[in-house]
C-alpha positions in Angstrom: 129.0 -31.8 127.5 131.1 -34.7 128.7 128.0 -36.9 129.2 126.5 -35.9 125.6 129.9 -36.6 123.8 130.1 -39.9 125.5 126.3 -41.0 125.0 127.1 -40.2 121.0 130.1 -41.9 121.5 128.5 -45.0 122.8 125.6 -45.0 120.6 127.9 -44.4 117.4 129.7 -47.7 118.1 126.3 -49.5 118.8 125.0 -48.6 115.5 128.3 -49.4 113.5 127.2 -53.2 114.7 124.5 -53.5 112.0 126.3 -54.2 109.2 124.2 -56.8 107.9 121.1 -54.4 108.1 123.3 -52.2 106.4 123.8 -54.8 103.6 120.2 -55.5 103.0 119.0 -51.8 103.2 121.7 -51.1 100.4 119.9 -54.0 98.2 116.5 -52.6 99.0 117.3 -49.0 98.3 119.1 -50.0 95.1 116.2 -51.9 94.1 113.7 -49.4 94.9 115.9 -46.3 93.2 115.9 -48.6 89.8 112.2 -48.8 90.0 111.5 -44.9 90.7 114.4 -44.1 87.9 112.5 -46.6 85.1 109.0 -44.7 86.2 110.4 -40.9 86.1 112.6 -41.6 83.0 109.4 -42.8 81.4 107.6 -39.7 82.6 110.2 -37.8 80.6 109.9 -39.5 77.4 106.1 -38.9 77.6 105.6 -35.3 78.3 106.2 -32.4 76.3 105.5 -29.7 79.2 108.1 -27.7 80.6 109.5 -29.9 83.3 111.6 -27.7 86.6 114.3 -30.3 87.1 116.2 -31.7 83.8 116.6 -35.5 83.8 120.2 -35.5 84.9 119.2 -33.5 87.8 116.0 -35.9 88.7 118.4 -39.1 88.5 120.8 -37.4 90.6 117.7 -36.3 93.0 116.2 -40.0 93.1 119.7 -41.7 93.9 120.7 -38.9 96.5 117.1 -39.4 97.8 118.0 -43.7 98.4 121.4 -42.8 99.6 120.1 -40.4 102.4 116.9 -42.5 103.0 117.8 -43.5 106.8 118.1 -40.1 107.5 114.5 -39.4 107.1 112.3 -39.3 110.6 110.3 -42.2 109.4 110.0 -43.6 112.9 110.9 -42.6 116.5 113.9 -44.1 118.3 112.6 -47.9 119.0 114.8 -47.5 122.9 112.4 -44.3 123.8 109.3 -45.7 122.2 109.8 -48.8 124.4 111.1 -46.8 127.4 107.7 -44.9 127.2 105.8 -48.1 126.8 106.9 -50.2 129.6 107.4 -47.2 132.3 111.2 -47.2 131.9 111.2 -43.5 130.8 111.3 -42.7 134.8 115.0 -43.7 134.7 115.5 -41.0 131.7 113.7 -38.4 134.0 115.7 -38.9 137.1 119.2 -38.3 135.2 120.7 -35.1 135.9 120.8 -34.4 132.3 118.3 -32.2 130.0 116.1 -34.5 128.4 115.7 -33.1 125.2 119.6 -32.8 124.9 119.9 -35.9 125.9 117.0 -37.7 123.4 118.8 -35.1 120.6 122.3 -36.5 120.8 120.8 -40.2 120.6 118.5 -38.8 117.5 121.5 -37.3 115.5 123.7 -40.6 115.7 120.4 -42.7 114.6 119.8 -40.4 111.7 123.8 -40.1 110.6 125.6 -43.4 110.9 123.4 -45.6 108.7 124.1 -43.1 105.9 127.9 -44.0 106.4 127.6 -47.5 106.2 125.4 -47.3 103.1 126.5 -44.5 101.2 129.8 -45.5 100.0 128.4 -49.0 98.3 125.7 -47.2 96.8 127.6 -44.4 95.4 130.0 -47.0 93.9 127.0 -48.7 92.2 125.2 -45.3 91.0 128.2 -43.4 89.9 130.5 -46.5 88.6 128.9 -49.6 88.2 125.8 -48.6 86.4 128.1 -46.9 83.4 129.8 -50.0 83.0 126.6 -52.0 82.7 125.3 -49.7 79.8 123.7 -47.5 81.7 125.1 -44.0 82.0 121.8 -42.2 81.7 120.8 -43.9 85.0 124.0 -42.6 86.8 124.4 -40.6 89.6 126.9 -37.8 88.2 129.1 -35.4 90.2 127.6 -31.9 91.4 127.8 -29.1 88.6 130.3 -26.9 90.6 132.6 -27.1 93.6 130.2 -24.5 95.2 127.3 -27.2 94.9 129.4 -30.2 96.2 130.4 -27.9 99.4 126.9 -26.4 99.7 125.5 -30.0 99.7 128.2 -31.1 102.4 126.6 -28.1 104.9 123.3 -28.8 103.8 123.5 -32.6 104.7 124.4 -31.7 108.0 121.8 -29.3 108.4 119.8 -31.7 107.4 120.4 -34.4 110.1 120.2 -31.8 112.7 116.2 -30.9 111.4 116.0 -35.1 111.0 117.1 -35.7 114.5 114.7 -32.3 115.9 111.7 -34.1 114.0 112.4 -37.2 115.7 112.7 -36.1 119.1 109.8 -34.0 119.2 107.9 -36.8 117.9 109.0 -39.1 120.6 108.0 -36.5 123.5 104.5 -36.7 122.2 104.4 -39.9 123.0 104.4 -39.0 126.4 100.9 -37.6 125.8 99.4 -41.1 124.7 98.9 -44.7 126.1 99.7 -45.9 122.2 102.4 -44.7 120.3 100.7 -46.0 116.5 98.9 -42.7 116.0 101.8 -40.5 116.1 104.2 -42.9 114.2 101.7 -43.3 111.5 101.0 -39.6 111.5 104.7 -39.1 110.8 104.8 -41.5 108.2 102.6 -40.1 106.4 104.1 -36.5 106.6 107.8 -37.7 105.6 106.7 -39.6 102.5 104.8 -36.6 101.4 106.6 -33.9 102.4 110.4 -34.4 101.9 110.5 -35.4 98.2 111.5 -39.3 99.1 108.2 -40.5 97.3 108.0 -37.5 94.2 110.7 -34.8 94.2 109.1 -31.8 95.7 109.8 -29.6 92.6 107.3 -31.8 90.6 104.2 -30.5 92.8 102.0 -27.8 91.7 103.2 -24.5 92.8 100.5 -23.9 95.2 101.8 -27.4 97.3 105.4 -26.3 96.6 105.0 -22.6 98.1 103.0 -24.4 101.5 105.4 -27.2 101.6 108.3 -24.4 101.1 108.1 -23.3 104.9 107.9 -26.5 106.7 110.9 -28.2 108.0 110.6 -31.5 106.3 111.6 -30.2 103.4 115.2 -29.5 104.8 115.7 -33.2 105.7 116.5 -34.3 102.1 115.1 -32.1 99.3 117.3 -29.3 99.8 120.7 -31.2 99.7 119.3 -33.0 96.8 118.4 -30.0 94.9 121.9 -28.1 95.7 124.0 -31.4 94.7 122.0 -31.2 91.5 122.1 -27.9 90.5 118.6 -26.9 90.7 119.7 -24.4 93.6 122.6 -22.5 92.9 124.4 -19.2 93.6 123.5 -17.3 96.7 120.4 -19.6 97.1 122.5 -22.1 98.5 123.2 -20.0 101.4 119.8 -19.2 102.0 118.5 -22.5 101.8 120.9 -23.7 104.4 120.3 -20.8 106.6 116.5 -21.7 106.5 117.6 -25.4 107.3 119.6 -23.6 110.4 116.4 -21.6 111.3 114.7 -25.0 111.7 117.3 -26.6 113.8 116.8 -23.4 116.2 113.3 -23.7 116.2 113.2 -27.4 116.8 115.9 -26.9 119.7 114.2 -24.5 121.2 110.4 -25.7 121.0 111.7 -29.5 121.9 113.1 -28.0 125.1 110.2 -26.1 126.3 107.5 -29.0 125.5 110.2 -31.1 127.5 109.9 -29.3 130.4 106.2 -29.0 130.0 105.6 -32.7 129.5 108.0 -34.0 132.2 106.2 -31.8 135.1 103.6 -34.0 135.2 104.1 -37.8 133.5 102.4 -41.1 134.2 104.8 -43.5 134.1 103.2 -46.9 132.9 104.5 -50.7 133.2 105.7 -51.9 136.6 
């Protein structure tokens, strides 16, 4: 485990250097968070139908989605994508390490460290600054119970692990293609549609919700957001975290097998 631990520490230190990107991301996510809030608050005011989330739960869902935005597996690790494109992936294959585990550790750092850089200023803004500006209805509220707060913490850990698994799985698929555009574009569509970042998943029709429920993308953002907001509560918290854990195990096992299969015969491009 020592090489993987060393790699994780190096990756963490390098990601902490992107402080300017974190500041830019803070303003960007704040802007889009307010836009999404305005749209959904208008929706609440215009409909008379039963809504699966209360307004306060929806506000929490939106802000948490913006805070956790960098956890979403929108893109593949650019270093890995570049190595596959120019042929330097051959160096990765000769390392005395498990390829999936090696990339997985990097993906965990990639999905977790940017959250640390953005979360604190966004929480301060959403939870404390908005009420001072006269918009308490737009503010991020604390979890309704201690169990919700603790459950969200555990769920967030598994959300990062699930996201890292999806990221590495998509990275491995690049070994099959000359261009990465198709894989990245398809992944982008799946993430936008199935994680809840565009529209909270409880707002979808029951047919679609039942289908999304058994996909790993829901565990990346929807589950921790619903646990925090209180719409998932009681023993359901344990069940949902267990489902996230299942997807972590599934992605690690299938990803490891896929890595072994794909690396038996690899064409390294470049020169």
